[in-house]
DSSP file (Angstrom, degrees, kcal/mol; ACC not computed):
  #  RESIDUE AA STRUCTURE BP1 BP2  ACC     N-H-->O    O-->H-N    N-H-->O    O-->H-N    TCO  KAPPA ALPHA  PHI   PSI    X-CA   Y-CA   Z-CA
    1    1 A X              0   0    0      0, 0.0    15,-0.0     0, 0.0    11,-0.0   0.000 360.0 360.0 360.0 123.6  -69.7   -4.8   11.7
    2    2 A X     >  +     0   0    0      9,-0.1     4,-1.0    13,-0.0     3,-0.3   0.542 360.0 129.1  91.5   8.0  -71.7   -2.7   14.2
    3    3 A X  H  >  +     0   0    0      1,-0.2     4,-1.5     2,-0.2     3,-0.4   0.850  66.8  60.2 -67.2 -33.8  -72.5   -5.6   16.4
    4    4 A X  H  > S+     0   0    0      1,-0.2     4,-3.1     2,-0.2     6,-0.4   0.895 100.6  56.0 -60.6 -40.0  -71.3   -3.8   19.5
    5    5 A X  H  > S+     0   0    0     -3,-0.3     4,-0.9     1,-0.2    -1,-0.2   0.814 107.7  48.9 -64.1 -26.0  -73.8   -1.1   18.9
    6    6 A X  H  < S+     0   0    0     -4,-1.0    -1,-0.2    -3,-0.4    -2,-0.2   0.784 114.4  45.7 -78.8 -25.1  -76.6   -3.7   18.9
    7    7 A X  H  < S+     0   0    0     -4,-1.5    -2,-0.2    -3,-0.2    -3,-0.2   0.894 129.7  19.0 -82.0 -46.8  -75.3   -5.2   22.1
    8    8 A X  H  < S-     0   0    0     -4,-3.1    -3,-0.2    -5,-0.1    -2,-0.2   0.332  96.2-121.7-115.1  11.9  -74.7   -2.1   24.2
    9    9 A X     <  +     0   0    0     -4,-0.9     2,-0.3    -5,-0.3    -4,-0.2   0.792  64.7 136.9  60.6  33.1  -76.8    0.4   22.4
   10   10 A X        -     0   0    0     -6,-0.4    -1,-0.2     1,-0.1    -2,-0.1  -0.692  63.7 -85.0-103.9 162.7  -73.8    2.8   21.7
   11   11 A X        -     0   0    0     -2,-0.3    -1,-0.1     1,-0.1     2,-0.1  -0.300  55.5 -95.2 -63.7 148.6  -73.1    4.6   18.5
   12   12 A X        -     0   0    0      1,-0.1    -1,-0.1    -7,-0.1    -9,-0.0  -0.366  30.4-164.7 -64.3 144.0  -71.2    2.6   15.9
   13   13 A X        +     0   0    0     -3,-0.1     2,-0.3    -2,-0.1    -1,-0.1   0.362  62.4  70.4-111.7   3.3  -67.5    3.1   15.8
   14   14 A X        -     0   0    0      2,-0.0     2,-0.4     0, 0.0    -2,-0.0  -0.913  53.9-164.7-127.8 148.2  -66.6    1.5   12.5
   15   15 A X        -     0   0    0     -2,-0.3     2,-0.4     2,-0.0   -13,-0.0  -0.991  11.5-161.3-129.1 140.5  -67.2    2.5    8.9
   16   16 A X        -     0   0    0     -2,-0.4     2,-0.4   -15,-0.0    -2,-0.0  -0.973  10.6-169.6-127.6 138.8  -66.8    0.1    6.0
   17   17 A X        -     0   0    0     -2,-0.4     2,-0.2     0, 0.0    -2,-0.0  -0.996  21.7-139.3-122.5 125.7  -66.4    0.7    2.3
   18   18 A X        -     0   0    0     -2,-0.4     4,-0.1     1,-0.1     3,-0.0  -0.572   8.5-154.4 -88.4 150.0  -66.7   -2.3    0.1
   19   19 A X  S    S+     0   0    0     -2,-0.2     2,-0.3     2,-0.1    -1,-0.1   0.625  83.1  25.5 -90.6 -16.1  -64.4   -2.8   -2.9
   20   20 A X  S    S-     0   0    0      1,-0.0     2,-0.1     0, 0.0    -2,-0.0  -0.859 100.7 -75.7-138.3 169.1  -67.0   -5.0   -4.7
   21   21 A X        +     0   0    0     -2,-0.3     2,-0.3    -3,-0.0    -2,-0.1  -0.398  56.7 170.3 -66.4 148.6  -70.8   -5.3   -4.7
   22   22 A X        -     0   0    0     -4,-0.1     2,-0.4    -2,-0.1    -4,-0.0  -0.986  34.8-115.8-153.4 160.8  -72.2   -7.1   -1.7
   23   23 A X        -     0   0    0     -2,-0.3     2,-0.3     2,-0.0     0, 0.0  -0.812  34.4-165.1 -96.9 142.2  -75.5   -8.0    0.0
   24   24 A X        -     0   0    0     -2,-0.4     2,-0.4     2,-0.0    -2,-0.0  -0.844  12.1-146.1-125.9 161.1  -76.0   -6.6    3.5
   25   25 A X        -     0   0    0     -2,-0.3     2,-0.5     2,-0.0    -2,-0.0  -0.973   9.0-155.2-123.4 141.9  -78.4   -7.2    6.4
   26   26 A X        -     0   0    0     -2,-0.4     2,-0.4     2,-0.0    -2,-0.0  -0.983  15.6-178.1-120.4 127.1  -79.7   -4.6    8.7
   27   27 A X        -     0   0    0     -2,-0.5     2,-0.2     4,-0.0    -2,-0.0  -0.926  20.3-145.9-119.7 144.5  -80.8   -5.6   12.2
   28   28 A X     >  -     0   0    0     -2,-0.4     4,-2.4     1,-0.1     5,-0.2  -0.581  45.5 -96.4 -91.2 171.6  -82.3   -3.6   15.2
   29   29 A X  H  > S+     0   0    0      1,-0.2     4,-2.2    -2,-0.2     5,-0.2   0.902 123.3  53.1 -59.8 -42.5  -81.2   -4.9   18.6
   30   30 A X  H  > S+     0   0    0      1,-0.2     4,-2.3     2,-0.2    -1,-0.2   0.925 111.0  45.7 -59.8 -45.8  -84.3   -7.0   19.1
   31   31 A X  H  > S+     0   0    0      1,-0.2     4,-2.8     2,-0.2    -1,-0.2   0.874 110.7  54.3 -62.8 -36.5  -83.8   -8.8   15.8
   32   32 A X  H  X S+     0   0    0     -4,-2.4     4,-2.4     2,-0.2    -1,-0.2   0.889 108.6  48.6 -67.3 -38.0  -80.1   -9.3   16.5
   33   33 A X  H  X S+     0   0    0     -4,-2.2     4,-2.4     2,-0.2    -2,-0.2   0.932 111.1  50.4 -64.1 -43.8  -81.0  -11.0   19.9
   34   34 A X  H  X S+     0   0    0     -4,-2.3     4,-3.1     2,-0.2     5,-0.3   0.945 109.9  50.7 -57.3 -49.7  -83.5  -13.2   18.1
   35   35 A X  H  X S+     0   0    0     -4,-2.8     4,-1.6     1,-0.2     8,-0.3   0.916 111.7  47.9 -61.2 -42.0  -80.8  -14.2   15.5
   36   36 A X  H  < S+     0   0    0     -4,-2.4     7,-0.3     1,-0.2    -1,-0.2   0.900 115.3  45.1 -63.9 -39.1  -78.3  -15.0   18.3
   37   37 A X  H  < S+     0   0    0     -4,-2.4    -2,-0.2     1,-0.2     3,-0.2   0.893 121.0  36.9 -66.5 -42.8  -80.9  -17.1   20.1
   38   38 A X  H  < S+     0   0    0     -4,-3.1     2,-0.4     1,-0.2    -2,-0.2   0.556 117.7  50.1 -92.7  -7.6  -82.2  -18.9   17.1
   39   39 A X    >X  -     0   0    0     -4,-1.6     4,-1.8    -5,-0.3     3,-0.9  -0.746  60.0-178.2-135.8  85.3  -78.9  -19.4   15.2
   40   40 A X  H 3> S+     0   0    0     -2,-0.4     4,-3.0     1,-0.3     5,-0.2   0.861  83.1  57.6 -57.0 -40.2  -76.2  -20.8   17.5
   41   41 A X  H 3> S+     0   0    0      1,-0.2     4,-2.0     2,-0.2    -1,-0.3   0.873 106.1  49.1 -60.2 -36.8  -73.6  -20.7   14.8
   42   42 A X  H <> S+     0   0    0     -3,-0.9     4,-2.1    -7,-0.2    -1,-0.2   0.901 111.8  49.6 -69.4 -38.3  -74.1  -16.9   14.4
   43   43 A X  H  X S+     0   0    0     -4,-1.8     4,-2.7    -7,-0.3     5,-0.2   0.912 109.4  52.6 -64.2 -43.3  -73.8  -16.5   18.2
   44   44 A X  H  X S+     0   0    0     -4,-3.0     4,-2.7     1,-0.2     5,-0.2   0.937 110.2  47.3 -58.7 -43.9  -70.6  -18.5   18.2
   45   45 A X  H  X S+     0   0    0     -4,-2.0     4,-2.1    -5,-0.2    -1,-0.2   0.919 113.4  47.4 -64.9 -40.4  -69.1  -16.3   15.5
   46   46 A X  H  X S+     0   0    0     -4,-2.1     4,-2.3     2,-0.2    -1,-0.2   0.938 113.5  47.7 -65.7 -45.3  -70.1  -13.1   17.3
   47   47 A X  H  X S+     0   0    0     -4,-2.7     4,-2.5     1,-0.2    -2,-0.2   0.888 110.8  52.4 -63.9 -38.9  -68.7  -14.4   20.6
   48   48 A X  H  X S+     0   0    0     -4,-2.7     4,-2.6    -5,-0.2    -1,-0.2   0.905 109.6  49.9 -64.5 -40.8  -65.4  -15.6   18.9
   49   49 A X  H  X S+     0   0    0     -4,-2.1     4,-1.6    -5,-0.2    -2,-0.2   0.883 110.6  47.9 -65.3 -37.5  -65.0  -12.2   17.4
   50   50 A X  H  X S+     0   0    0     -4,-2.3     4,-2.0     2,-0.2    -2,-0.2   0.882 110.2  53.1 -73.7 -35.0  -65.5  -10.4   20.7
   51   51 A X  H  X S+     0   0    0     -4,-2.5     4,-2.7     1,-0.2    -2,-0.2   0.927 107.6  52.4 -61.8 -43.7  -63.0  -12.8   22.5
   52   52 A X  H  X S+     0   0    0     -4,-2.6     4,-2.4     1,-0.2    -1,-0.2   0.888 109.2  48.7 -55.2 -40.3  -60.4  -12.0   19.8
   53   53 A X  H  X S+     0   0    0     -4,-1.6     4,-2.0     2,-0.2    -1,-0.2   0.875 110.7  49.9 -68.7 -35.6  -60.9   -8.3   20.5
   54   54 A X  H  X S+     0   0    0     -4,-2.0     4,-2.2     2,-0.2    -2,-0.2   0.912 109.8  51.7 -70.5 -39.7  -60.6   -8.8   24.2
   55   55 A X  H  X S+     0   0    0     -4,-2.7     4,-1.0     1,-0.2    -2,-0.2   0.925 109.6  49.2 -63.0 -42.0  -57.5  -10.8   23.7
   56   56 A X  H  X S+     0   0    0     -4,-2.4     4,-0.5     1,-0.2     3,-0.4   0.889 111.2  50.0 -58.7 -39.8  -55.9   -8.0   21.6
   57   57 A X  H >< S+     0   0    0     -4,-2.0     3,-1.0     1,-0.2    -1,-0.2   0.872 106.7  54.8 -70.0 -34.8  -56.8   -5.4   24.1
   58   58 A X  H 3< S+     0   0    0     -4,-2.2    -1,-0.2     1,-0.2    -2,-0.2   0.743 101.1  59.9 -69.5 -22.0  -55.3   -7.5   26.9
   59   59 A X  H 3<        0   0    0     -4,-1.0    -1,-0.2    -3,-0.4    -2,-0.2   0.623 360.0 360.0 -81.3 -15.1  -52.0   -7.6   25.0
   60   60 A X    <<        0   0    0     -3,-1.0    -1,-0.2    -4,-0.5    -2,-0.1   0.444 360.0 360.0 -65.5 360.0  -51.6   -3.8   25.0
């Protein structure tokens, strides 16, 4: 949630309210870039999410 703001430096467009307790992580854009570089599985997940969003938009 909020990954697009880290990628393109725009304001976040989503708000989340949890139903249960949870742990969260907070990244600035530089830390996010490092995460994607050093953790290929995280990068794959983010890219898959972005592809799904693009696919949904192209169906409109």
